C-alpha positions, -999 to 999 in steps of 0.1 A, spaced: -877 -628 -71 -843 -644 -70 -819 -630 -43 -785 -621 -55 -753 -613 -38 -744 -577 -42 -708 -562 -32 -717 -527 -24 -686 -504 -22 -691 -469 -10 -718 -463 17 -719 -425 20 -748 -402 13 -761 -421 -17 -746 -456 -11 -760 -459 23 -798 -457 12 -792 -474 -20 -776 -505 -3 -803 -503 22 -831 -507 -4 -812 -536 -21 -811 -554 14 -848 -546 21 -855 -561 -13 -841 -594 1 -806 -593 -16 -775 -604 4 -751 -574 6 -714 -576 12 -704 -541 21 -670 -521 21 -663 -485 30 -631 -467 35 -645 -455 69 -645 -483 92 -671 -465 113 -695 -459 84 -691 -496 75 -699 -508 109 -730 -483 113 -744 -491 78 -738 -528 81 -758 -531 114 -785 -508 100 -791 -529 69 -779 -564 78 -751 -564 55 -719 -584 58 -691 -560 66 -659 -568 46 -625 -557 54 -616 -548 18 -632 -543 -15 -618 -575 -28 -632 -592 1 -667 -577 -7 -663 -587 -44 -654 -622 -38 -684 -645 -48 -705 -615 -55 -730 -615 -85 -729 -577 -88 -705 -551 -77 -718 -517 -74 -694 -487 -68 -709 -455 -55 -676 -433 -50 -665 -396 -51 -649 -399 -86 -632 -421 -112 -598 -422 -94 -616 -437 -63 -634 -463 -87 -600 -472 -104 -584 -476 -70 -609 -500 -57 -615 -520 -90 -580 -522 -101 -554 -513 -72 -574 -529 -44 -581 -560 -66 -620 -560 -64 -625 -566 -102 -599 -595 -101 -618 -610 -71 -652 -610 -88 -663 -642 -105 -663 -643 -144 -701 -640 -146 -705 -610 -124 -715 -575 -134 -698 -543 -121 -719 -512 -120 -703 -479 -115 -726 -453 -101 -700 -429 -89 -696 -393 -98 -673 -403 -124 -665 -390 -160 -683 -415 -185 -653 -416 -209 -631 -427 -179 -656 -452 -169 -658 -468 -202 -621 -468 -204 -619 -486 -172 
């Protein structure tokens, strides 16, 4: 299996174990969470690289995964915080948030 670089945004109840599974599978995780405490804890637990912003996490990532509370938070990370603009052109963004599917498609 080829290791990929995953930017994982949102390390809460679901993001924490999901990012951990990806790290355990051998993928490089660049992580970001709005809570600096959560970010530090999870990064240390799973061996992820903690990033100061969503855009920093996205820089150079093959895949960006958002696991956030709602579509507004996803838009804030991808558009307002610049994570989508920081992704390489060949990257894939996966929204696993509790979002409205129509809003996700529009975004």
